[in-house]
FIDRENRO-188269 format. One record per residue (C-alpha): residue number from 1; x, y, z; residue in three letters. Coordinates in pm, 1 decimal, decimal comma. Each point is the difference from the previous one (the first is absolute). Layout:
# residues N
[NUM; [X; Y; Z]; "ala"]
...
//
This chain:
# residues 409
[1; [-5128,6; 14355,6; -1210,0]; "unk"]
[2; [-7,8; 126,6; -360,2]; "unk"]
[3; [289,2; 239,2; 12,7]; "unk"]
[4; [271,5; 29,0; -215,6]; "unk"]
[5; [387,3; 39,0; 49,6]; "unk"]
[6; [-45,3; 391,7; -75,4]; "unk"]
[7; [-156,6; 11,2; 364,7]; "unk"]
[8; [363,8; 9,5; 113,5]; "unk"]
[9; [229,5; 255,1; 93,7]; "unk"]
[10; [326,3; -20,0; 207,8]; "unk"]
[11; [173,6; 338,0; 119,7]; "unk"]
[12; [287,5; -37,6; 201,0]; "unk"]
[13; [389,7; -0,1; 57,9]; "unk"]
[14; [282,9; -257,5; 89,8]; "unk"]
[15; [338,7; -18,1; 93,8]; "unk"]
[16; [67,1; -1,8; -381,4]; "unk"]
[17; [-129,1; 336,7; -45,5]; "unk"]
[18; [77,0; 190,9; 323,8]; "unk"]
[19; [220,6; -25,9; 295,0]; "unk"]
[20; [-95,3; -109,4; 369,4]; "unk"]
[21; [56,9; 370,7; 93,6]; "unk"]
[22; [-316,1; 85,4; -259,1]; "unk"]
[23; [-220,8; -299,2; 72,8]; "unk"]
[24; [4,5; 20,5; 368,2]; "unk"]
[25; [-222,2; 294,6; -25,7]; "unk"]
[26; [-280,7; -207,1; -107,3]; "unk"]
[27; [-5,7; -263,1; 265,3]; "unk"]
[28; [-329,3; -49,9; 145,0]; "unk"]
[29; [-26,8; -123,7; 350,1]; "unk"]
[30; [-281,4; -277,3; 79,7]; "unk"]
[31; [-216,4; 231,2; 224,1]; "unk"]
[32; [-29,1; 229,2; -320,0]; "unk"]
[33; [-43,4; -250,1; -269,4]; "unk"]
[34; [-374,5; -50,5; 6,6]; "unk"]
[35; [-53,4; 343,9; -26,8]; "unk"]
[36; [274,7; 84,7; -273,8]; "unk"]
[37; [-158,6; -290,2; -218,7]; "unk"]
[38; [-377,2; 145,7; 67,4]; "unk"]
[39; [96,0; 317,6; -156,1]; "unk"]
[40; [143,9; -90,7; -224,1]; "unk"]
[41; [-316,1; -236,4; -117,5]; "unk"]
[42; [-225,4; 338,3; 33,8]; "unk"]
[43; [248,1; 189,6; -248,0]; "unk"]
[44; [-172,6; 47,5; -349,5]; "unk"]
[45; [7,0; -325,3; -225,9]; "unk"]
[46; [137,0; -270,4; 285,5]; "unk"]
[47; [-201,2; -244,2; 26,9]; "unk"]
[48; [205,6; -203,8; 212,8]; "unk"]
[49; [356,4; 45,2; 169,4]; "unk"]
[50; [317,8; -213,9; 163,9]; "unk"]
[51; [294,6; 154,9; 111,4]; "unk"]
[52; [327,7; -223,1; -11,1]; "unk"]
[53; [220,3; 177,7; 221,8]; "unk"]
[54; [345,5; -188,9; 53,2]; "unk"]
[55; [404,6; 101,9; 44,6]; "unk"]
[56; [58,9; -1,4; -327,2]; "unk"]
[57; [-353,6; 105,7; -176,9]; "unk"]
[58; [-318,9; 216,4; 105,3]; "unk"]
[59; [-238,8; -53,0; -307,4]; "unk"]
[60; [-394,0; 54,8; -22,6]; "unk"]
[61; [-180,1; -237,1; -195,4]; "unk"]
[62; [-348,8; 112,6; -147,5]; "unk"]
[63; [-304,3; -92,4; -142,4]; "unk"]
[64; [-162,9; 276,8; -199,7]; "unk"]
[65; [-291,1; 109,1; -146,1]; "unk"]
[66; [137,8; 80,8; -371,4]; "unk"]
[67; [313,5; 122,2; -197,1]; "unk"]
[68; [218,3; 226,1; 149,2]; "unk"]
[69; [-187,2; 16,5; 346,3]; "unk"]
[70; [189,1; -23,8; 341,1]; "unk"]
[71; [330,8; 35,5; -128,3]; "unk"]
[72; [-38,6; 356,0; 121,5]; "unk"]
[73; [-91,4; -84,0; 297,5]; "unk"]
[74; [307,1; -257,6; 135,0]; "unk"]
[75; [234,3; 267,8; -190,1]; "unk"]
[76; [-135,1; 267,3; 199,4]; "unk"]
[77; [40,0; -225,3; 333,2]; "unk"]
[78; [377,0; -30,5; -100,3]; "unk"]
[79; [39,8; 342,8; -46,2]; "unk"]
[80; [-198,8; 91,9; 301,6]; "unk"]
[81; [239,0; -208,2; 244,4]; "unk"]
[82; [342,6; 81,9; -200,0]; "unk"]
[83; [234,2; 258,2; 62,8]; "unk"]
[84; [-102,2; 303,9; -156,3]; "unk"]
[85; [-0,8; 136,9; -376,9]; "unk"]
[86; [-88,8; -354,9; -79,9]; "unk"]
[87; [261,4; -47,5; -251,1]; "unk"]
[88; [196,1; -251,8; 146,0]; "unk"]
[89; [-352,8; -217,8; 37,4]; "unk"]
[90; [-137,5; 34,4; -316,4]; "unk"]
[91; [309,7; -133,1; -116,5]; "unk"]
[92; [3,8; -262,7; 194,7]; "unk"]
[93; [-369,5; -117,6; -32,7]; "unk"]
[94; [-108,6; -266,9; -245,8]; "unk"]
[95; [-347,1; -52,0; -145,7]; "unk"]
[96; [-104,7; -292,4; -118,2]; "unk"]
[97; [-366,7; -126,3; -180,6]; "unk"]
[98; [-133,9; -322,9; -123,5]; "unk"]
[99; [166,5; -315,3; -31,2]; "unk"]
[100; [300,7; 158,9; 93,9]; "unk"]
[101; [-80,8; 84,4; 374,4]; "unk"]
[102; [-121,6; -422,8; -0,8]; "unk"]
[103; [354,3; -89,6; -162,1]; "unk"]
[104; [188,2; 258,2; 299,7]; "unk"]
[105; [-164,0; -138,2; 267,8]; "unk"]
[106; [39,5; -349,3; -92,0]; "unk"]
[107; [314,6; 55,8; -14,9]; "unk"]
[108; [33,6; 191,2; 359,1]; "unk"]
[109; [-173,2; -317,2; 133,6]; "unk"]
[110; [224,5; -230,5; -170,0]; "unk"]
[111; [322,1; 230,0; 162,3]; "unk"]
[112; [134,0; 80,1; -318,0]; "unk"]
[113; [-1,8; 349,1; 34,0]; "unk"]
[114; [157,5; 13,0; 394,7]; "unk"]
[115; [334,7; 96,0; 32,2]; "unk"]
[116; [76,4; -332,2; 37,9]; "unk"]
[117; [-151,7; -234,5; -236,7]; "unk"]
[118; [-277,7; -238,9; 157,3]; "unk"]
[119; [30,2; 138,6; 361,5]; "unk"]
[120; [-264,0; -163,1; 203,8]; "unk"]
[121; [-109,0; 306,6; 193,9]; "unk"]
[122; [-211,6; 165,2; -308,4]; "unk"]
[123; [-216,0; -256,7; -28,9]; "unk"]
[124; [-174,7; 9,7; 352,9]; "unk"]
[125; [22,6; 404,5; -34,5]; "unk"]
[126; [-226,4; -50,2; -323,4]; "unk"]
[127; [-250,2; -208,4; 189,2]; "unk"]
[128; [42,9; 289,4; 293,0]; "unk"]
[129; [-56,0; 266,4; -273,4]; "unk"]
[130; [-310,5; -237,0; -142,8]; "unk"]
[131; [-155,4; -25,3; 372,3]; "unk"]
[132; [39,3; 351,0; 110,4]; "unk"]
[133; [-225,4; 113,0; -357,1]; "unk"]
[134; [-246,8; -249,2; 153,4]; "unk"]
[135; [-27,8; 143,6; 343,8]; "unk"]
[136; [-57,1; 318,6; -98,5]; "unk"]
[137; [-278,4; -116,9; -276,0]; "unk"]
[138; [240,2; 165,8; -273,6]; "unk"]
[139; [-2,3; -387,9; -183,5]; "unk"]
[140; [-254,0; -74,0; -250,1]; "unk"]
[141; [-48,8; -266,3; -252,1]; "unk"]
[142; [289,5; 126,7; -258,7]; "unk"]
[143; [307,4; 32,6; 249,4]; "unk"]
[144; [-99,7; -267,2; 178,9]; "unk"]
[145; [4,1; -255,6; -330,6]; "unk"]
[146; [343,5; 224,1; -10,8]; "unk"]
[147; [152,7; -56,3; 287,9]; "unk"]
[148; [-112,3; -354,6; 62,2]; "unk"]
[149; [149,7; -90,5; -363,5]; "unk"]
[150; [329,9; 151,8; 119,6]; "unk"]
[151; [25,6; -158,0; 328,6]; "unk"]
[152; [-63,7; -347,7; -169,9]; "unk"]
[153; [287,8; 86,6; -296,2]; "unk"]
[154; [223,5; 102,2; 300,7]; "unk"]
[155; [-16,9; -340,1; 149,7]; "unk"]
[156; [5,4; -212,1; -333,1]; "unk"]
[157; [338,9; 196,5; -136,7]; "unk"]
[158; [124,5; -71,7; 392,9]; "unk"]
[159; [-103,8; -378,9; -16,3]; "unk"]
[160; [101,6; -84,5; -354,8]; "unk"]
[161; [294,9; 246,6; -132,1]; "unk"]
[162; [234,0; -36,8; 346,2]; "unk"]
[163; [85,9; 354,4; 21,9]; "unk"]
[164; [-51,0; -8,6; 342,1]; "unk"]
[165; [350,4; -139,5; 72,3]; "unk"]
[166; [106,8; 321,7; -144,8]; "unk"]
[167; [-152,0; 206,3; 222,0]; "unk"]
[168; [254,7; 206,0; 175,7]; "unk"]
[169; [-233,5; 215,2; 202,0]; "unk"]
[170; [56,4; 334,5; 94,7]; "unk"]
[171; [84,3; -132,6; 411,0]; "unk"]
[172; [213,8; -220,7; -106,9]; "unk"]
[173; [211,9; 242,4; -238,5]; "unk"]
[174; [21,5; 208,4; 319,7]; "unk"]
[175; [157,6; -292,4; 178,1]; "unk"]
[176; [251,9; -84,4; -271,6]; "unk"]
[177; [75,6; 351,4; 5,1]; "unk"]
[178; [19,2; -6,6; 353,8]; "unk"]
[179; [274,4; -307,1; -19,3]; "unk"]
[180; [218,6; 147,3; -237,6]; "unk"]
[181; [70,9; 270,7; 201,2]; "unk"]
[182; [20,8; -162,8; 377,0]; "unk"]
[183; [155,0; -287,1; -156,4]; "unk"]
[184; [-3,3; -200,8; 335,9]; "unk"]
[185; [-371,0; -99,7; 50,3]; "unk"]
[186; [54,0; -209,7; 289,5]; "unk"]
[187; [157,4; 293,3; 197,0]; "unk"]
[188; [-298,8; 277,0; -146,8]; "unk"]
[189; [-242,6; 180,9; 218,9]; "unk"]
[190; [-337,7; 63,0; -211,5]; "unk"]
[191; [-269,4; 213,8; 109,2]; "unk"]
[192; [-341,6; -18,1; -160,3]; "unk"]
[193; [-207,0; 310,8; 48,9]; "unk"]
[194; [-359,6; -77,3; -76,7]; "unk"]
[195; [-107,6; -388,4; 27,2]; "unk"]
[196; [-232,7; -21,5; -378,0]; "unk"]
[197; [3,6; -217,6; -280,9]; "unk"]
[198; [299,2; 124,2; -110,6]; "unk"]
[199; [189,7; -24,0; 318,8]; "unk"]
[200; [-64,9; -349,9; 76,5]; "unk"]
[201; [139,2; -89,6; -381,6]; "unk"]
[202; [292,2; 200,6; 60,9]; "unk"]
[203; [53,6; -164,1; 342,5]; "unk"]
[204; [-19,6; -373,2; -154,0]; "unk"]
[205; [199,2; 89,8; -266,4]; "unk"]
[206; [269,6; 161,0; 246,4]; "unk"]
[207; [-69,0; -320,0; 222,9]; "unk"]
[208; [163,5; -226,5; -330,1]; "unk"]
[209; [299,0; 160,5; -2,9]; "unk"]
[210; [75,7; -42,4; 388,1]; "unk"]
[211; [-38,3; 325,7; 118,1]; "unk"]
[212; [104,6; 66,8; 387,6]; "unk"]
[213; [-256,8; 178,9; 246,7]; "unk"]
[214; [-286,8; 118,5; -196,9]; "unk"]
[215; [-326,1; 217,4; 226,8]; "unk"]
[216; [-306,2; 204,3; -116,3]; "unk"]
[217; [-117,7; 304,0; 79,6]; "unk"]
[218; [-325,9; 119,3; -57,6]; "unk"]
[219; [-261,0; 252,7; 122,7]; "unk"]
[220; [-215,3; -311,1; 113,0]; "unk"]
[221; [152,1; -212,4; 218,1]; "unk"]
[222; [-224,0; -269,9; -101,9]; "unk"]
[223; [60,0; 8,7; -319,1]; "unk"]
[224; [407,4; -14,6; 63,7]; "unk"]
[225; [-41,6; -253,1; 227,0]; "unk"]
[226; [-236,0; -252,3; -258,3]; "unk"]
[227; [330,6; 72,0; -269,0]; "unk"]
[228; [280,9; -58,9; 255,1]; "unk"]
[229; [-213,6; -321,7; 80,1]; "unk"]
[230; [-4,3; -133,7; -324,3]; "unk"]
[231; [385,8; 91,7; -144,4]; "unk"]
[232; [155,6; -59,8; 359,4]; "unk"]
[233; [74,4; 349,3; 22,1]; "unk"]
[234; [-29,7; 223,3; 322,0]; "unk"]
[235; [-205,9; 286,5; 78,3]; "unk"]
[236; [79,7; 378,6; 70,8]; "unk"]
[237; [-168,6; 263,8; 118,2]; "unk"]
[238; [-120,0; 284,4; -223,9]; "unk"]
[239; [175,3; 230,5; 243,1]; "unk"]
[240; [313,5; -221,2; -29,2]; "unk"]
[241; [47,6; 54,1; -371,3]; "unk"]
[242; [310,2; 259,6; 38,9]; "unk"]
[243; [218,4; -234,1; 237,0]; "unk"]
[244; [-26,7; -236,1; -220,4]; "unk"]
[245; [103,0; 191,0; -281,0]; "unk"]
[246; [294,8; 42,0; 133,0]; "unk"]
[247; [114,8; -351,4; 34,0]; "unk"]
[248; [-196,2; -141,0; -319,2]; "unk"]
[249; [154,8; -105,7; -310,6]; "unk"]
[250; [-263,7; 53,1; -206,2]; "unk"]
[251; [-342,8; 94,1; 25,6]; "unk"]
[252; [-293,0; -40,8; -229,2]; "unk"]
[253; [-243,7; 217,4; -4,2]; "unk"]
[254; [-389,0; -32,1; -138,0]; "unk"]
[255; [-298,4; 164,8; 246,4]; "unk"]
[256; [-258,0; 57,1; -221,0]; "unk"]
[257; [2,8; 371,9; 166,1]; "unk"]
[258; [-52,6; 231,1; -240,5]; "unk"]
[259; [290,6; 187,4; 58,7]; "unk"]
[260; [388,7; 33,7; 125,9]; "unk"]
[261; [53,4; -250,4; 308,4]; "unk"]
[262; [384,7; 42,7; -2,4]; "unk"]
[263; [124,7; 370,7; -24,0]; "unk"]
[264; [355,3; 65,2; -99,3]; "unk"]
[265; [81,9; 180,7; 302,3]; "unk"]
[266; [-100,6; -324,2; 200,7]; "unk"]
[267; [204,5; -201,1; -211,5]; "unk"]
[268; [288,1; 209,4; 35,7]; "unk"]
[269; [-40,3; -36,9; 377,4]; "unk"]
[270; [45,8; -372,8; -42,7]; "unk"]
[271; [315,2; -9,2; -206,9]; "unk"]
[272; [178,6; 272,3; 174,9]; "unk"]
[273; [284,7; -179,7; 85,4]; "unk"]
[274; [-4,6; -377,7; -133,1]; "unk"]
[275; [230,4; -117,3; -250,3]; "unk"]
[276; [-221,9; -278,2; -157,4]; "unk"]
[277; [-188,9; 78,9; -244,8]; "unk"]
[278; [-408,4; 29,6; 21,5]; "unk"]
[279; [-218,0; -98,4; -263,5]; "unk"]
[280; [-384,5; 115,0; -11,3]; "unk"]
[281; [-232,2; -145,8; -221,1]; "unk"]
[282; [-332,7; 195,7; -83,4]; "unk"]
[283; [-255,8; -203,1; -190,1]; "unk"]
[284; [-300,2; 213,6; 109,0]; "unk"]
[285; [-172,0; 250,8; -220,2]; "unk"]
[286; [-39,6; 221,4; 81,0]; "unk"]
[287; [377,0; 0,9; 148,3]; "unk"]
[288; [29,6; -46,5; 374,1]; "unk"]
[289; [340,5; 80,6; -2,5]; "unk"]
[290; [157,6; 358,2; -43,9]; "unk"]
[291; [201,5; 23,1; -348,2]; "unk"]
[292; [261,1; 248,7; 127,4]; "unk"]
[293; [67,9; -262,8; 260,2]; "unk"]
[294; [188,0; -225,2; -317,1]; "unk"]
[295; [244,8; 318,9; 5,2]; "unk"]
[296; [119,3; -58,1; 323,7]; "unk"]
[297; [348,4; -151,6; 84,6]; "unk"]
[298; [31,0; -380,4; -26,1]; "unk"]
[299; [-430,1; -49,9; -58,7]; "unk"]
[300; [-72,8; -182,2; -288,2]; "unk"]
[301; [-382,1; 93,0; -77,7]; "unk"]
[302; [-203,4; -238,9; -274,0]; "unk"]
[303; [-357,3; 93,1; -77,7]; "unk"]
[304; [-223,6; -208,2; -220,8]; "unk"]
[305; [128,1; 107,1; -320,3]; "unk"]
[306; [355,1; -41,5; 92,8]; "unk"]
[307; [-109,3; -389,6; 90,7]; "unk"]
[308; [-150,8; 0,6; -316,5]; "unk"]
[309; [307,0; -8,5; -220,4]; "unk"]
[310; [99,5; -295,4; 190,8]; "unk"]
[311; [-336,1; -212,1; -84,1]; "unk"]
[312; [37,3; -102,5; -367,2]; "unk"]
[313; [53,8; -305,8; -69,6]; "unk"]
[314; [246,7; -176,4; -282,2]; "unk"]
[315; [-60,3; -344,3; -143,6]; "unk"]
[316; [-362,2; 3,7; -20,0]; "unk"]
[317; [-87,5; 44,0; -349,2]; "unk"]
[318; [-192,6; -298,3; -12,6]; "unk"]
[319; [-196,5; 6,4; 294,0]; "unk"]
[320; [-125,8; 389,7; -128,2]; "unk"]
[321; [-50,6; -94,2; -382,0]; "unk"]
[322; [-249,3; -252,0; 157,8]; "unk"]
[323; [-169,3; 196,4; 239,4]; "unk"]
[324; [-34,5; 317,7; -252,9]; "unk"]
[325; [-145,1; -290,1; -239,6]; "unk"]
[326; [-267,3; -97,8; 325,9]; "unk"]
[327; [-92,8; 344,3; 37,7]; "unk"]
[328; [-47,4; 45,9; -351,2]; "unk"]
[329; [-221,8; -315,8; -34,1]; "unk"]
[330; [-214,0; 123,2; 312,1]; "unk"]
[331; [-67,4; 382,6; -159,2]; "unk"]
[332; [-76,2; -146,0; -296,1]; "unk"]
[333; [-266,8; -251,3; 205,6]; "unk"]
[334; [-107,3; 297,7; 183,4]; "unk"]
[335; [-88,0; 169,3; -311,4]; "unk"]
[336; [-176,3; -255,1; -150,8]; "unk"]
[337; [-208,7; -48,0; 315,5]; "unk"]
[338; [-127,4; 377,4; 34,2]; "unk"]
[339; [-35,6; -13,6; -376,8]; "unk"]
[340; [-240,5; -321,1; -24,3]; "unk"]
[341; [-196,8; 143,2; 376,8]; "unk"]
[342; [-41,4; 320,3; -195,2]; "unk"]
[343; [-122,4; -161,6; -312,4]; "unk"]
[344; [-215,2; -192,8; 218,5]; "unk"]
[345; [-158,7; 319,9; 156,4]; "unk"]
[346; [-30,2; 167,0; -342,4]; "unk"]
[347; [-174,0; -274,1; -116,9]; "unk"]
[348; [-231,9; -62,9; 300,3]; "unk"]
[349; [-106,7; 344,5; -38,1]; "unk"]
[350; [-48,7; 40,8; -380,7]; "unk"]
[351; [-228,1; -317,5; 48,3]; "unk"]
[352; [-205,9; 133,6; 293,3]; "unk"]
[353; [-12,1; 320,9; -211,6]; "unk"]
[354; [-140,2; -144,2; -290,0]; "unk"]
[355; [-227,4; -199,0; 172,2]; "unk"]
[356; [-140,0; 253,6; 171,5]; "unk"]
[357; [-55,1; 206,9; -356,7]; "unk"]
[358; [-157,4; -291,4; -147,1]; "unk"]
[359; [-224,3; 5,9; 294,9]; "unk"]
[360; [-93,2; 334,1; -14,8]; "unk"]
[361; [-86,0; -20,4; -335,3]; "unk"]
[362; [-208,3; -277,1; 26,3]; "unk"]
[363; [-179,4; 186,1; 233,5]; "unk"]
[364; [-105,6; 283,3; -225,0]; "unk"]
[365; [-88,3; -213,6; -278,0]; "unk"]
[366; [-205,3; -221,0; 191,4]; "unk"]
[367; [-256,0; 249,3; 116,9]; "unk"]
[368; [-68,7; 58,3; -389,5]; "unk"]
[369; [-20,0; -327,7; -118,2]; "unk"]
[370; [-358,7; -93,3; 172,3]; "unk"]
[371; [-83,8; -346,6; 160,8]; "unk"]
[372; [277,6; -247,2; -46,9]; "unk"]
[373; [25,1; -333,2; 176,2]; "unk"]
[374; [246,1; -90,4; 231,0]; "unk"]
[375; [149,7; -255,2; -240,1]; "unk"]
[376; [-5,1; 318,8; -260,1]; "unk"]
[377; [160,6; 220,4; 225,8]; "unk"]
[378; [229,0; -304,2; 141,3]; "unk"]
[379; [132,8; -10,8; -388,4]; "unk"]
[380; [35,8; 342,4; -63,1]; "unk"]
[381; [199,7; 52,0; 290,1]; "unk"]
[382; [211,7; -262,8; -81,8]; "unk"]
[383; [121,9; 128,3; -344,4]; "unk"]
[384; [87,3; 334,6; 188,2]; "unk"]
[385; [217,4; -174,5; 198,2]; "unk"]
[386; [170,8; -204,2; -242,7]; "unk"]
[387; [72,0; 273,0; -246,0]; "unk"]
[388; [152,2; 162,5; 296,7]; "unk"]
[389; [248,1; -319,5; 47,5]; "unk"]
[390; [48,9; 13,3; -323,3]; "unk"]
[391; [80,3; 318,9; -86,5]; "unk"]
[392; [230,4; 40,6; 320,1]; "unk"]
[393; [168,0; -344,3; -102,8]; "unk"]
[394; [301,1; 147,5; -213,5]; "unk"]
[395; [91,0; 289,4; 209,4]; "unk"]
[396; [4,8; -230,6; 280,4]; "unk"]
[397; [210,5; -260,8; -158,8]; "unk"]
[398; [268,0; 282,5; -144,2]; "unk"]
[399; [7,2; 107,8; 375,1]; "unk"]
[400; [65,2; -331,2; 127,9]; "unk"]
[401; [292,3; -69,3; -264,9]; "unk"]
[402; [188,0; 355,0; 126,9]; "unk"]
[403; [-20,4; -148,3; 314,5]; "unk"]
[404; [195,9; -334,5; -42,5]; "unk"]
[405; [260,1; 175,8; -166,6]; "unk"]
[406; [48,4; 209,3; 287,9]; "unk"]
[407; [-154,1; 350,0; -115,7]; "unk"]
[408; [-195,4; 261,1; 166,6]; "unk"]
[409; [-351,7; 29,5; -40,3]; "unk"]
//
């Protein structure tokens, strides 16, 4: 556990540096995640790896073997998956090192880097990324310490700073958009395409604003039935989605499929001849609704970036300042703990090496000293080891003092 903060590297992009049209290139399916993690760990200079992939960010967190190691591997991963040429990817990808990595992940886990400040899903997503790395065998002591501390920081910020009351998540923002367009929630017919966590959050928000009929369609009927039972919705067969499109006022799509589910031509057939607007809300990454559908007359299409513009809270200055201060306190505590552990490791190694040298020198000298009593041998060996300890005392004290001040040993 004697590693320092210089072990850490983070490479990634997020909603501030890349639009959803670029971010969706880097989505990794659950089935491919373990292989992706192991392939990254096998790259030169990479000792440990975790991939945090959400709607708003794709970030590699690495423990590396030396300065500059691992960065090329992570940047290369983005370039290989992104659009040809790579210029857009290079301008979007950001690299962090050392304490910057710690601070960034702590802020991410606390919801301070989210589109919607304080949104509740991100803490679970950080935990899931950590768990996936553990399952793939790509988490060692360095990332284990970092992610456990980040999760603890996220929980503390939510518990003490009060930012969660401002947590207007993306699904909730989607509901606000829908209500604004359709105007009469009790008469609104809503179709949920997909039965995952985001759909459930949105469904519960829709119930709170008093929407009328709500139905769920999912490729796996059992998942649709489970969500429908929890939120009081009907179940629609996957094959009947086109029919439901024709009568729906709001369609919220989040299937987890890595491709377009609703093509523009399907939407065009659904709105042909109707007067009422159709609100399409695509909260999936990669996107599940063809962007061209938004150009159709009477269709209002919102993707996750459009929704983000509605999720910035106002008037939360005190809570935000407290959250920021808590994160900085946790970063400082992590820095001091890592320095102390590294110092302890250095001290233990130095003492062991010095004692071994003393024993080696005693063994050489003993062969030239002739007959000695066991008492004389004990006295001489005791003197040697006391000299070793006294010589090491001052440098050890200096290391301990530097650790107490939070410096890197």
